[in-house]
Rosetta silent file (secondary structure, phi, psi, omega in degrees, C-alpha in Angstrom):
SEQUENCE: MNNREKGILGEKIASDYLIKNNFKILQKNYKTKYGEIDLIVSKDGKIIFVEVKSRNSLNYGYPSESVNYRKQSKIIYTAKHYILSNNIKNNDFRFDVIEVYLKNKNINHIENAFWGY
SCORE:     score description
SCORE:     0.000 S_00000001
   1 L     0.000  125.543  179.607   75.838  120.952  116.159 S_00000001
   2 L   -83.278  174.729 -176.538   74.060  120.753  112.800 S_00000001
   3 H   -57.982  -40.140 -178.718   74.352  117.938  110.273 S_00000001
   4 H   -65.575  -43.641 -179.747   76.999  119.683  108.196 S_00000001
   5 H   -64.306  -38.733  175.211   79.169  120.341  111.249 S_00000001
   6 H   -61.948  -44.041  177.736   78.797  116.673  112.275 S_00000001
   7 H   -59.917  -48.207  178.967   79.850  115.616  108.807 S_00000001
   8 H   -58.571  -47.296  179.873   82.917  117.886  108.799 S_00000001
   9 H   -63.163  -43.391  177.675   83.953  116.605  112.248 S_00000001
  10 H   -61.046  -41.924  179.171   83.376  112.982  111.224 S_00000001
  11 H   -65.353  -38.281  179.070   85.475  113.369  108.077 S_00000001
  12 H   -64.799  -47.891  176.326   88.299  114.932  110.091 S_00000001
  13 H   -59.705  -39.960  177.948   88.235  112.041  112.564 S_00000001
  14 H   -67.278  -40.914  175.805   88.133  109.494  109.724 S_00000001
  15 H   -59.175  -47.202  178.274   91.058  111.241  107.931 S_00000001
  16 H   -57.619  -45.359  179.302   93.112  111.219  111.049 S_00000001
  17 H   -61.049  -45.010 -179.978   92.364  107.509  111.548 S_00000001
  18 H   -63.420  -45.747 -179.772   93.339  106.671  107.936 S_00000001
  19 H   -60.296  -42.468 -178.893   96.582  108.640  108.066 S_00000001
  20 H   -64.207  -26.116 -178.956   97.475  106.931  111.396 S_00000001
  21 L  -102.603   26.518  173.205   96.892  103.582  109.678 S_00000001
  22 L    67.609   28.968  171.777   99.204  104.314  106.744 S_00000001
  23 L   -92.607  151.747  176.807   96.649  105.306  104.156 S_00000001
  24 E  -105.596  124.635  178.796   97.534  108.132  101.789 S_00000001
  25 E   -75.619  119.943  175.681   94.831  110.770  101.312 S_00000001
  26 E   -92.345  -38.619 -178.087   94.450  111.424   97.593 S_00000001
  27 E  -161.193  144.822  174.333   91.426  113.662   97.658 S_00000001
  28 E  -117.675  138.795  177.544   88.802  114.986  100.039 S_00000001
  29 E    52.437   55.161  178.894   85.234  115.816   99.048 S_00000001
  30 E   -76.507  118.310 -175.538   85.535  114.923   95.390 S_00000001
  31 E  -116.326  140.691  170.736   82.410  116.289   93.722 S_00000001
  32 L  -136.892 -178.484  176.402   80.839  115.726   90.285 S_00000001
  33 L   -69.533  -14.263  179.838   77.366  116.125   88.881 S_00000001
  34 L   -81.710  -32.885 -175.316   76.815  112.470   89.952 S_00000001
  35 L   159.903 -161.719 -175.314   77.584  112.978   93.593 S_00000001
  36 E  -133.673  142.928  168.747   80.390  113.320   96.133 S_00000001
  37 E  -112.807  126.882 -173.970   82.984  111.016   97.610 S_00000001
  38 E   -64.312  -50.552 -179.190   84.087  111.984  101.083 S_00000001
  39 E  -138.769  139.474  169.718   87.639  110.576  100.878 S_00000001
  40 E  -119.624  120.863 -174.834   89.714  108.958   98.202 S_00000001
  41 E  -131.689  167.940  174.566   92.739  107.178   99.683 S_00000001
  42 E  -136.885  150.271  176.974   95.353  104.622   98.670 S_00000001
  43 E  -162.023  132.314  178.520   97.160  101.867  100.408 S_00000001
  44 L    53.874   40.870  173.984   99.187   98.916   99.106 S_00000001
  45 L    76.964    9.321 -177.788   98.609   99.891   95.493 S_00000001
  46 E  -115.739  138.801  174.922   94.789   99.980   95.852 S_00000001
  47 E   -97.649  130.011 -176.717   92.579  103.039   95.487 S_00000001
  48 E  -120.872  127.304 -179.150   89.804  103.190   98.070 S_00000001
  49 E   -99.258  122.841 -172.493   86.692  105.321   97.853 S_00000001
  50 E  -116.986  125.619  171.571   85.454  106.064  101.379 S_00000001
  51 E  -100.519  128.463 -179.811   82.047  107.176  102.496 S_00000001
  52 E  -106.165  128.449  177.641   82.079  108.605  106.038 S_00000001
  53 E  -124.840  124.950 -174.822   78.927  108.483  108.137 S_00000001
  54 E  -115.081  142.869  176.455   78.788  110.167  111.552 S_00000001
  55 E  -142.820  152.107  173.990   76.279  109.813  114.365 S_00000001
  56 L   -91.597  -29.669 -179.058   75.840  111.025  117.895 S_00000001
  57 L  -150.889  177.234  176.732   73.618  108.038  118.768 S_00000001
  58 L   -96.935   15.075 -178.684   71.954  104.951  117.263 S_00000001
  59 L   -56.781  -27.095  179.942   68.488  106.428  117.461 S_00000001
  60 L  -111.784   22.546 -179.595   68.262  106.372  113.676 S_00000001
  61 L    92.002  174.673  177.941   70.171  103.103  113.172 S_00000001
  62 L   -66.993  142.507 -178.725   73.798  102.348  112.394 S_00000001
  63 H   -50.341  -45.964 -174.841   75.534  104.950  110.250 S_00000001
  64 H   -63.231  -20.252 -179.589   76.313  102.480  107.505 S_00000001
  65 H   -67.144  -19.523  177.937   72.631  101.634  107.049 S_00000001
  66 H   -81.792   -4.967  176.576   72.163  105.015  105.411 S_00000001
  67 L   -93.688   76.579 -177.125   74.491  104.003  102.541 S_00000001
  68 L   -80.796 -176.029 -177.489   71.638  102.468  100.614 S_00000001
  69 H   -60.260  -41.799 -177.724   71.543  101.298   96.973 S_00000001
  70 H   -65.171  -43.713  178.184   70.857  104.808   95.646 S_00000001
  71 H   -65.140  -42.391  178.334   73.791  106.313   97.643 S_00000001
  72 H   -58.526  -44.547  178.731   76.035  103.463   96.482 S_00000001
  73 H   -56.656  -47.138  179.724   75.086  104.098   92.857 S_00000001
  74 H   -61.208  -44.537  179.341   76.029  107.810   93.187 S_00000001
  75 H   -61.781  -44.667 -178.820   79.379  106.904   94.797 S_00000001
  76 H   -61.576  -49.211  177.401   80.108  104.331   92.056 S_00000001
  77 H   -57.380  -46.357 -178.891   79.363  106.849   89.210 S_00000001
  78 H   -64.156  -39.120  177.358   81.470  109.441   90.917 S_00000001
  79 H   -64.447  -43.077  178.292   84.331  106.956   91.379 S_00000001
  80 H   -60.073  -39.415  177.312   84.148  106.076   87.677 S_00000001
  81 H   -61.613  -45.883  178.204   84.403  109.779   86.858 S_00000001
  82 H   -59.279  -45.082 -178.549   87.487  110.080   89.090 S_00000001
  83 H   -62.223  -47.574 -175.965   89.136  107.029   87.467 S_00000001
  84 H   -69.474  -44.397 -178.714   88.483  108.264   83.937 S_00000001
  85 H   -61.423  -32.736 -179.368   89.388  111.934   84.670 S_00000001
  86 L  -101.425    9.897  173.315   92.690  110.893   86.163 S_00000001
  87 L    53.942   45.987 -175.279   93.474  108.292   83.512 S_00000001
  88 L   -90.097  127.557 -179.633   93.945  105.542   86.137 S_00000001
  89 L  -133.052  153.119  176.556   94.641  102.113   84.736 S_00000001
  90 L    55.367   44.466  176.260   95.602   98.714   86.144 S_00000001
  91 L  -121.014  150.680  169.310   94.590   99.517   89.679 S_00000001
  92 E   -90.189  147.322 -179.156   92.507   97.640   92.226 S_00000001
  93 E  -130.581  153.209  171.262   89.618   99.541   93.738 S_00000001
  94 E  -151.356  165.734  178.310   87.304   99.107   96.679 S_00000001
  95 E  -120.327  119.019 -179.983   84.502  100.944   98.436 S_00000001
  96 E  -113.796  156.391  169.515   84.653  101.357  102.207 S_00000001
  97 E  -122.195  135.007  173.150   82.341  102.944  104.748 S_00000001
  98 E  -113.072  118.161  175.921   83.730  104.484  107.940 S_00000001
  99 E   -91.547  128.788  178.766   81.236  104.867  110.766 S_00000001
 100 E  -118.568  118.944  175.248   82.230  107.608  113.236 S_00000001
 101 E   -93.255  107.899 -168.148   80.513  107.714  116.628 S_00000001
 102 L   -68.187  -34.837 -175.377   80.999  111.366  117.675 S_00000001
 103 L   -62.702  -39.810 -179.657   80.353  111.056  121.414 S_00000001
 104 L  -116.004    1.820  177.684   83.272  108.739  122.035 S_00000001
 105 L    61.797   26.019  174.326   85.116  109.196  118.731 S_00000001
 106 E   -76.185  149.523 -176.885   84.962  105.454  118.042 S_00000001
 107 E  -125.969  141.100  172.725   85.414  104.315  114.498 S_00000001
 108 E  -123.501  107.148 -176.975   84.114  101.259  112.640 S_00000001
 109 E   -96.087  111.354 -179.041   85.951  100.809  109.363 S_00000001
 110 E   -98.532  103.715  178.044   83.951   98.560  106.985 S_00000001
 111 E   -79.811  145.193 -179.172   86.230   97.419  104.156 S_00000001
 112 E    51.804   47.225 -178.210   84.602   96.321  100.913 S_00000001
 113 E   -63.239  -30.892  173.985   81.262   97.638  102.163 S_00000001
 114 E  -155.727  165.752 -177.834   79.792   97.272   98.694 S_00000001
 115 L   -96.009  143.113 -179.414   80.812   96.285   95.150 S_00000001
 116 L  -108.547   -3.723 -177.033   81.325   98.842   92.492 S_00000001
 117 L  -138.507    0.000    0.000   81.575   96.878   89.299 S_00000001
């Protein structure tokens, strides 16, 4: 399985998890010139920008460790584009990371993984 296939599978597992936990999927793979956001979801009046990271093993560290400052900056700029493009006002926002361990399909949902403003 190549990296793209791992990513697609991880995003599917994360989407299923979020739906099961009463999140509403607003958008998948939102792309701009700044970057991409894997999932944009809402729950309890809050919009949540989700980065999904999938791994088969921990040989290269925990999945969330790859969401470094540069990746966070791209996600934040892309989120701002989404907010402005959709004329969203008076909403709470947060940035989450979902780690997907593909071998056993375990999930670690890290809420408020980083700050966006």
